[in-house]
VOTI-839400 format. One record per residue (C-alpha): x, y, z; residue in one letter. Coordinates in pm, whole numbers, padded with zeros to 5 digits, always signed. Layout:
N
XYZa ...
***
This chain:
758
+17317+11618+11811x +17495+11325+11913x +17487+11229+12269x +17806+11422+12468x +17987+11317+12799x +18086+11593+13045x +18344+11563+13276x +18185+11680+13655x +18433+11986+13659x +18176+12113+13393x +17884+12118+13619x +17990+12302+13885x +17981+12703+13917x +18258+12942+13937x +18182+12892+14355x +18446+12643+14517x +18402+12290+14475x +18307+12244+14770x +18060+12536+14802x +17713+12232+14739x +17650+12479+14460x +17532+12339+14093x +17484+12540+13794x +17162+12389+13644x +17245+12537+13246x +17533+12306+13298x +17286+12031+13328x +17120+12115+13019x +17452+12080+12801x +17478+11787+12560x +17065+11764+12560x +16847+11748+12216x +16573+12002+12238x +16356+11740+12349x +16581+11569+12632x +16556+11982+12743x +16244+11992+12769x +16165+11712+12981x +16482+11819+13161x +16327+12210+13247x +15919+12116+13240x +15785+12210+13588x +15420+12218+13721x +15201+11956+13650x +15211+11577+13527x +15467+11477+13223x +15462+11195+13010x +15775+11169+12840x +15781+10886+12533x +16109+10765+12564x +16183+10525+12238x +16426+10275+12249x +16775+10397+12297x +16680+10781+12359x +16869+10914+12626x +16571+10823+12857x +16823+10794+13168x +17011+11077+13084x +16709+11261+13132x +16544+11168+13431x +16897+11182+13600x +16955+11528+13445x +16560+11587+13565x +16641+11536+13921x +16991+11663+13908x +16822+12005+13796x +16539+12051+13997x +16774+11970+14336x +17016+12262+14206x +16736+12515+14091x +16604+12487+14451x +16292+12337+14304x +16314+12078+14596x +16536+11926+14862x +16660+11588+14824x +16420+11430+15042x +16137+11561+14905x +16170+11380+14538x +16095+11005+14490x +16219+10832+14190x +16107+10444+14148x +16232+10220+13924x +16127+09832+13898x +16492+09694+13983x +16726+09734+14226x +16991+09791+14027x +16823+10059+13784x +16783+10187+14087x +17079+10218+14237x +17259+10327+13908x +17013+10638+13928x +17108+10700+14260x +17456+10669+14193x +17456+10927+13865x +17250+11180+14034x +17479+11160+14347x +17810+11205+14078x +17583+11512+13896x +17515+11669+14279x +17648+11528+14572x +17628+11345+14833x +17319+11485+14955x +17113+11325+14746x +17167+11001+14912x +16819+11135+15126x +16663+11098+14776x +16404+10828+14800x +16532+10598+14465x +16365+10273+14516x +16178+10020+14336x +15823+10011+14411x +15798+09728+14626x +16134+09878+14848x +15908+10250+14871x +15633+10040+14981x +15815+09809+15262x +15946+10135+15350x +15614+10358+15376x +15454+09983+15559x +15695+09919+15822x +15665+10237+15980x +15262+10230+15992x +15241+09892+15982x +14966+09925+16277x +14754+10110+16060x +14629+09756+15887x +14721+09554+16225x +15043+09431+16148x +15336+09471+16347x +15638+09668+16263x +15844+09354+16280x +15607+09160+15985x +15761+08890+15799x +15778+08906+15412x +15732+08562+15215x +15904+08489+14894x +15717+08311+14602x +15860+07976+14729x +15742+08071+15091x +15391+08168+14982x +15381+07881+14758x +15443+07594+15052x +15181+07819+15243x +14909+07772+14962x +15018+07387+14887x +14954+07307+15314x +14658+07424+15254x +14535+07267+15012x +14667+06949+15167x +14425+07021+15470x +14133+07060+15237x +14242+06720+15107x +14284+06863+14765x +14464+06647+14513x +14779+06880+14411x +14832+06710+14068x +14467+06789+13941x +14519+07154+14089x +14876+07292+14130x +14963+07464+14369x +15162+07694+14206x +14866+07791+14007x +14657+07849+14242x +14908+08080+14384x +14937+08220+14038x +14517+08318+14044x +14553+08457+14398x +14886+08667+14288x +14692+08797+13932x +14386+08879+14199x +14570+09110+14443x +14764+09259+14093x +14370+09393+14012x +14305+09515+14404x +14066+09195+14427x +14085+09082+14786x +13971+08704+14877x +13545+08824+14886x +13619+09058+14539x +13802+08749+14343x +13489+08523+14459x +13259+08752+14320x +13430+08813+13989x +13365+08441+13921x +13093+08275+13814x +12880+08132+14032x +12877+07797+13819x +13291+07747+13813x +13392+07491+14055x +13758+07637+13998x +13729+07972+14111x +13524+07892+14378x +13770+07625+14477x +14076+07921+14433x +13835+08114+14642x +13839+07954+14919x +14237+07848+14925x +14274+08285+14876x +14069+08326+15150x +14207+08076+15378x +14596+08175+15296x +14494+08622+15338x +14378+08467+15734x +14712+08252+15685x +14922+08529+15663x +14745+08748+15862x +14802+08518+16136x +15170+08511+16095x +15224+08847+16052x +15334+08797+15717x +15309+08984+15396x +15404+08809+15002x +15507+09041+14780x +15258+09133+14605x +15108+09233+15002x +15325+09483+15031x +15228+09659+14742x +14867+09641+14814x +14882+09687+15213x +15035+10020+15106x +14746+10135+14865x +14510+09978+15161x +14736+10190+15389x +14739+10504+15254x +14348+10512+15201x +14271+10402+15486x +14426+10663+15771x +14403+11013+15581x +14696+11184+15857x +14958+10874+15675x +14832+10972+15310x +14814+11339+15388x +15209+11283+15493x +15379+11182+15235x +15129+11331+14970x +15290+11699+15165x +15643+11522+15161x +15717+11417+14788x +15687+11754+14583x +15813+11606+14270x +15729+11199+14156x +15933+11013+13884x +15882+10654+13766x +16103+10493+13546x +15949+10233+13252x +15571+10346+13343x +15451+10089+13063x +15570+09786+13305x +15314+09854+13630x +15020+09697+13699x +14677+09843+13817x +14776+09903+14185x +15141+10005+14081x +14950+10300+13885x +14656+10347+14163x +15002+10409+14466x +15149+10639+14222x +14822+10823+14145x +14758+10868+14525x +15117+10999+14576x +15115+11253+14361x +14779+11415+14350x +14892+11649+14627x +15140+11842+14410x +15071+11686+14089x +15439+11744+13983x +15427+11363+13845x +15674+11239+13602x +15583+10932+13410x +15896+10771+13201x +15828+10491+12951x +15730+10351+12616x +15379+10132+12469x +15608+09997+12255x +15777+09811+12525x +15541+09688+12684x +15633+09326+12742x +15489+09207+13040x +15114+09142+13045x +15196+08792+13207x +15329+08956+13450x +14978+09188+13504x +15185+09515+13370x +14909+09700+13200x +14996+09887+12913x +14697+10106+12951x +14891+10244+13214x +15044+10481+12960x +14801+10477+12696x +14477+10625+12931x +14795+10928+13122x +14634+11216+12879x +14262+11119+12993x +14356+11133+13363x +14639+11406+13361x +14393+11618+13013x +14645+11911+13153x +14949+11679+13158x +15252+11799+12927x +15381+11564+12655x +15744+11515+12531x +15813+11278+12281x +16204+11168+12268x +16216+11006+11920x +16625+11072+11852x +16778+10704+11937x +17159+10692+11977x +17184+10338+11949x +17111+10207+11647x +17184+10294+11239x +16851+10415+11073x +16829+10135+10838x +16753+09902+11150x +16509+10194+11289x +16332+10155+11038x +16261+09828+11041x +16144+09841+11407x +15944+10198+11253x +15759+09980+11002x +15705+09690+11251x +15562+09852+11516x +15305+10091+11324x +15094+09778+11234x +15010+09799+11591x +14648+09971+11717x +14748+10060+12065x +15046+10316+12102x +15180+10665+12067x +15294+10725+11717x +15623+10810+11716x +15892+10736+11450x +16245+10669+11546x +16585+10851+11422x +16911+10855+11468x +17188+11129+11331x +17446+10868+11257x +17514+10616+11019x +17255+10491+10775x +17410+10129+10810x +17394+09808+10631x +17097+09568+10518x +16931+09342+10765x +17075+09043+10701x +16813+08753+10671x +16832+08366+10625x +16594+08094+10519x +16689+07824+10632x +16566+07444+10559x +16544+07358+10930x +16638+07429+11269x +16958+07290+11264x +17065+07433+10950x +16949+07745+11060x +17153+07651+11364x +17481+07599+11144x +17433+07904+10964x +17375+08092+11243x +17741+07996+11410x +17884+08109+11069x +17733+08416+11055x +17905+08460+11422x +18176+08396+11321x +18197+08618+10990x +18095+08889+11190x +18377+08800+11442x +18614+08840+11151x +18504+09102+10910x +18352+09352+11174x +18625+09276+11404x +18332+09232+11658x +18448+09026+12026x +18216+08718+12092x +18094+08935+12385x +17942+09189+12116x +17687+08991+11978x +17340+08824+12108x +17144+08603+11961x +16770+08592+12061x +16471+08367+12038x +16080+08321+12136x +16060+08044+12331x +16307+07849+12615x +16283+07570+12405x +16479+07752+12029x +16813+07704+12236x +16868+07390+12255x +16993+07327+11899x +17118+07648+11909x +17319+07557+12195x +17452+07252+12011x +17549+07448+11615x +17761+07690+11881x +17962+07372+12077x +18002+07192+11741x +18120+07549+11615x +18381+07564+11905x +18187+07939+11970x +18164+08025+12331x +17872+08059+12487x +17643+08216+12766x +17301+08166+12825x +17137+08502+13028x +16908+08460+13293x +16853+08118+13241x +16923+07836+13274x +17122+07639+12941x +16884+07418+12841x +17008+07064+12960x +17002+07225+13319x +16659+07303+13315x +16438+07104+13610x +16202+06906+13275x +16445+06810+13099x +16708+06694+13385x +16386+06480+13523x +16288+06347+13180x +16680+06233+13139x +16686+06093+13453x +16418+05837+13374x +16565+05758+13012x +16847+05724+13232x +16692+05473+13450x +16567+05325+13155x +16864+05196+13039x +16989+05166+13348x +16786+05020+13694x +17085+05067+13901x +17150+05428+13863x +17053+05586+14198x +17133+05923+14116x +16841+05900+13832x +16606+05729+14060x +16626+05974+14382x +16556+06280+14153x +16291+06177+13991x +16159+05933+14280x +15933+06201+14377x +15897+06385+13993x +15579+06453+13968x +15509+06451+14343x +15376+06151+14475x +15434+06164+14865x +15731+05998+14899x +15959+06204+15145x +16297+06270+15243x +16194+05999+15549x +16091+05758+15328x +16319+05759+15119x +16576+05698+15341x +16396+05341+15414x +16471+05272+15081x +16742+05320+15106x +16820+05147+15398x +16616+04833+15254x +16775+04889+14909x +17188+04851+15111x +17041+04569+15327x +16960+04329+15040x +17146+04448+14756x +16900+04575+14552x +16929+04890+14344x +16725+05207+14488x +16490+05162+14193x +16443+04793+14282x +16355+04864+14693x +16058+05071+14551x +15899+04734+14442x +15948+04627+14843x +15798+04919+14996x +15573+04796+15183x +15793+04548+15434x +16047+04875+15390x +15816+05069+15615x +15634+05304+15413x +15352+05435+15532x +15036+05431+15314x +15112+05790+15109x +15455+05736+15027x +15350+05345+14978x +15122+05390+14682x +15353+05644+14543x +15675+05404+14566x +15398+05128+14427x +15310+05405+14169x +15675+05477+14046x +15762+05088+14041x +15513+05011+13774x +15606+05341+13604x +15975+05261+13598x +15831+04832+13466x +15597+05009+13197x +15874+05235+13040x +16084+04936+13046x +15864+04724+12835x +15814+04981+12599x +16170+05058+12548x +16231+04713+12303x +15957+04874+12052x +15981+05258+12092x +16195+05494+11940x +16395+05741+12147x +16166+06033+12056x +15815+05817+12141x +16039+05691+12472x +16057+06070+12513x +15694+06091+12468x +15612+05814+12647x +15774+05949+12984x +15638+06270+12975x +15302+06093+12955x +15336+05825+13221x +15557+05944+13487x +15246+06281+13505x +15495+06510+13470x +15278+06608+13134x +14977+06574+13343x +15095+06788+13596x +15255+07067+13372x +14882+07083+13207x +14715+07107+13547x +14905+07392+13685x +14792+07569+13369x +15046+07916+13354x +15291+08030+13110x +15574+07886+13263x +15399+07506+13234x +15399+07583+12854x +15696+07689+12863x +15853+07344+12978x +15617+07214+12780x +15756+07298+12497x +16115+07210+12632x +15999+06886+12697x +15869+06867+12348x +16194+06984+12200x +16416+06696+12373x +16174+06479+12223x +16291+06623+11880x +16642+06607+11992x +16635+06195+12055x +16419+06181+11708x +16783+06205+11603x +16927+05907+11748x +16892+05495+11679x +16835+05360+12012x +16760+05554+12380x +17121+05437+12507x +17236+05645+12191x +17033+05923+12306x +17106+05875+12680x +17506+05902+12646x +17506+06178+12390x +17281+06406+12622x +17574+06304+12870x +17831+06429+12633x +17693+06753+12588x +17604+06775+12966x +17952+06781+13036x +18064+07002+12747x +17831+07254+12856x +18087+07449+13039x +18208+07662+12854x +18365+08034+12938x +18061+08199+13100x +18239+08523+13096x +18284+08872+12871x +18418+08614+12575x +18115+08446+12525x +17852+08499+12280x +17492+08549+12487x +17130+08373+12440x +16873+08488+12588x +16441+08509+12503x +16363+08773+12421x +16188+08925+12715x +16520+08846+12853x +16722+09099+12624x +16508+09398+12734x +16772+09721+12825x +17038+09535+12643x +17242+09639+12403x +17521+09503+12127x +17691+09555+11812x +17529+09292+11679x +17168+09038+11682x +17096+08762+11575x +16729+08658+11608x +16583+08375+11531x +16278+08141+11459x +16051+08387+11261x +15831+08195+11215x +15409+08194+11252x +15312+08021+11562x +15714+07995+11692x +15679+08403+11682x +15402+08534+11702x +15357+08264+11972x +15084+08028+11870x +14887+08157+12177x +14860+08527+12086x +14699+08423+11726x +14398+08375+11865x +14396+08713+12080x +14442+09089+11891x +14589+09221+12258x +14866+08907+12248x +14939+08953+11945x +15036+09348+11957x +15257+09235+12284x +15416+08974+12025x +15506+09300+11750x +15653+09495+12056x +15846+09240+12199x +15949+09196+11810x +16006+09600+11837x +16234+09509+12127x +16434+09256+11990x +16539+09480+11669x +16632+09780+11845x +16900+09615+12079x +17092+09583+11821x +17317+09845+11731x +17514+09822+11377x +17444+09507+11259x +17087+09250+11256x +17067+08937+11117x +16720+08767+11058x +16640+08420+11013x +16299+08169+11008x +16330+07797+10935x +16074+07630+10581x +16068+07337+10843x +16044+07266+11188x +16069+07000+11440x +15805+06968+11726x +15734+06659+11938x +16011+06469+11691x +15741+06589+11338x +15879+06748+11111x +15601+07026+11022x +15598+07299+10746x +15660+07660+10873x +15548+07929+10738x +15706+08250+10774x +15659+08515+11019x +15460+08851+10961x +15690+09009+11133x +15915+08944+10863x +15643+09081+10585x +15609+09413+10720x +15983+09524+10685x +16052+09663+10396x +16198+09517+10106x +16476+09792+10051x +16607+09705+10378x +16686+09368+10333x +16961+09175+10184x +16839+08797+10164x +17140+08578+10184x +16993+08277+10138x +17204+08009+09938x +16942+07966+09682x +16573+08094+09608x +16237+07865+09677x +16148+07694+09342x +15794+07837+09448x +15654+08152+09519x +15784+08248+09851x +15566+08328+10114x +15748+08677+10102x +15692+08819+09806x +15344+09003+09799x +15140+09210+09498x +15175+09544+09716x +15460+09572+09972x +15730+09394+10064x +15985+09156+09925x +15867+09230+09551x +16111+09302+09241x +16367+09127+09432x +16748+09325+09303x +17058+09124+09291x +17103+09185+09662x +16849+08915+09672x +16997+08643+09471x +17325+08598+09623x +17384+08375+09883x +17663+08249+10128x +17750+07994+10429x +17616+07667+10544x +17260+07473+10403x +17046+07494+10066x +16788+07761+10242x +16520+07620+10005x +16184+07600+10133x +16073+07199+10099x +15686+07241+09927x +15449+07357+10162x +15205+07083+10248x +14877+07304+10256x +14548+07230+10442x +14387+07407+10117x +14198+07580+10361x +14330+07908+10155x +14201+07862+09834x +13825+07866+09951x +13757+08191+09917x +13623+08251+10238x +13410+08542+10324x +13254+08709+10631x +12987+08491+10681x +13027+08186+10581x +13017+07887+10793x +13291+07617+10808x +13335+07410+10982x +13699+07274+11166x +13822+06924+11291x +13917+07024+11606x +13690+07333+11672x +13361+07207+11467x +13144+07475+11335x +13160+07819+11320x +13109+08174+11142x +13373+08345+10920x +13400+08741+11090x +13726+08832+10927x +13943+08770+10651x +14281+08939+10530x +14624+08844+10395x +14642+08637+10064x +14795+08280+09970x +15003+08090+10253x +14951+08414+10488x +14545+08449+10452x +14441+08439+10833x +14054+08459+10911x +13915+08519+11238x +13614+08261+11322x +13324+08230+11567x +13265+07874+11659x +12958+07795+11815x +13082+07612+12130x +13504+07693+12136x +13455+08099+12113x +13667+08311+11822x +13995+08150+11723x +14263+08320+11452x +14360+08097+11199x +14650+08076+10921x +14433+07934+10714x +14682+07703+10524x +14772+07521+10853x +14436+07520+10917x +14182+07205+10892x +13863+07417+10785x +13610+07327+10511x +13254+07476+10433x +13009+07388+10640x 
***
C-alpha cells in the first residue's frame, strides 16, 4: 500500500469544523497494517523498529493525534522528544494540522530544551539560581583553557579542546569529577590531569551559576533523583512519552527517559539500530537493542515497508546490513518499482573517479530528466571532497557542500595555504596576521598591534617585524612566540628551493606545529583535519613549483562561488546525509581504509558502525544509486594501491551493472568463488565515459599468501611479534586479527600489511 495524503476535512467527524471533535478512525486512513498497530497500541511500552523510509514521522504524529482524539490524554499530558529543533517544530506543526491549536500545549522539544525547561523551574533543588547561564561549546572550551593556563599546563601538548571532549564524554557516561578520577588507572598521568581539570571546571561552573550543554541533561537527571516531589510531578504529568531516533540516545538521555516514564509506563520509542551512526557523539546503540530486556512486556512493531527507494536499492541495503550481528533483524521491501540496477564504476585513481562522477551526473540530468538539486554525492571523509569539488568546477556543474565548508574554506587548509603564501610572498600581511598565532604562540591582539606599528614605522612587512619583536616592546610570552614564528618562516623559506610543493606542505604542517597540535588534541575532528592537510599535500603534488600551486589555489577559491541554492548538486559526508533523500545518489571512495575507515579495522564495534553508515548512505537513494571506488589513491602526496571495500563485496552481483570501460587484466578483487561478482553476464562487460577504469598491479606485501592459521606467531614491521587470533576472506581481501605482544589486537588486511612468520 502506498502512502496517501488526505485533506484536513477528511479527519473531522460530522460535527461542525470548529467543534474540536476529531474522528479517530480518519487518522488510520492510508496507513499500512504495522503503522496502524503502532498508532493504536495502548497500555505499556512500545518499541517501533522503523526501517529507513518507512514513514516513522507519520506514525509518530498520527499516534499523538489519535491519543488526543480518543480522549486517552490531554495535550499537556504528552511529551514528545526529538533530536533537533527542526524536527520538533515539524512534529508540532503536523500534529496541530491534525488536531488543532490545542496541541500547542504538548511538550514537543529536543532533550536539551525539555531539560532546560525543567531546570528553570526547579534549579534551586541543585543549588542553582533559576537565571543560570548556559555555556555553549566555545564558552566551555575557553573556561577549560583558562584553568589549564592557571595550572601552568602546556596547551600545545594537551589541548583544551581534547580535555573538554574528555569531560563531555565523562558527563555522557554520568560520571562526576570524582567518578571520572576513579574510573582511570592510577598510573595514567593524562587521566589524572584531566580529572584535576574536570574538578576545577565543575567548581567554576557552580560558582558562575552556569551549566554547559551536557549539564542540562546530567543535572536534570540529578534533580529528579534528588527531589521525590519534583520527580513525581513530572512522572504523573506525562501520561504518554514518545521518543524519536532512540538509537541516537546516550546513557544520560536513556536514564532520563526511563525515569520520566516509570509511573504510567506509556513509553513509545521509535528508531532503527541499523541507523545508529553517532557513536563518536556518545550515542549508545545498546539503548534500543536492550529495550526489550528492560521492558519484557513491551510491544514490538516492525516497519519494514519502504516508501522511498526501489527494490534493487533496498535489496542492496538489506544485504550489506545483514552482515552486522548487533541489530534488530528486518528486511526492507517496497510495493513500488523494482528499479534499475546499481551502477558501479571502478576508477584508476581519484581524479578518474571525480571526472567520471561529473559525467555520470550530466548523464542522469539528461537521460533521467533530473534537476541538479535532485542529485547528491556522498563520501566518508571531508578530505575526499577536494578532488570531487575540483572536477565539478572543471565540468561547470553547480554544487554546494552541505553542513560543512568547502574544502579550501576549512580553517586548517586556509592556515596551511597562508604559510605557503608567506613563503612565496614575505610581504603578505593578511597571511602573516592569520597564522602568526596559529597554532597558539601567545601572540595576542595587543602584541600583534605592536608588531604592526613597528612594521609601519620602519617600512617592514608584518612578518619581517617578528624578527624585531623585542625592540617592538612585546612581553616575554609574546616575544618567545614571535621569535619562534620568525624562525619557522626562515626555515621554511630555506627549504623551498630544495623541496617539491608536496614536500613543502608536509614541512609547513610539521615545522609550524600544526600537525603536533592536532595530534595532541587526539579527537575525531582533529584526525579529520589531519586527513584534510594530507589531501592538500596530495593536491600540491600536481604542481611543479610552490608559486604555481599557490596561484592555482587562489583561483580555485575565487571560482568557488557557484550557485549554493536549489540549482546545485549536494555534496556531503555520509554522516550529514542521514535524514535526507535524493532521487539520485553517488557514494564515492568505497575502498578499504577509506570506507570502512582505517580506524574501524581494529574494532568490531566500529566496523559495524561503518556498515550502518553504508546502509544509511544506500537508503538515501530513491531511484538511482551509483557506487565508485579507485584502484589507487593519493595520500599525503604518495600514490598508494587501494582494495575495493568489503561493503561492495556484500552486494549481490545481480543487482549491479559495472560501467567501467575496461575490466582489470588481473583477477578482480570483486570476484569470489562463493558469491558476489562471479559469472558476469553482458552487464559486466560494457562501459562508458571517462577513464580506463583498469586496475594497476597491486604491490602486495605477500602476507595474504602465508597461509596463516589461528595460533601462528607473526612479526609486523611496526607492531612487533604477535599471535594470530582469526583469519577470514580470500586473496587480496584476506584479513586477520592479530594480538600483538606490546600493541594489543589489530584487524589487518593482509595484502596491505608488512607481516611475516616469526
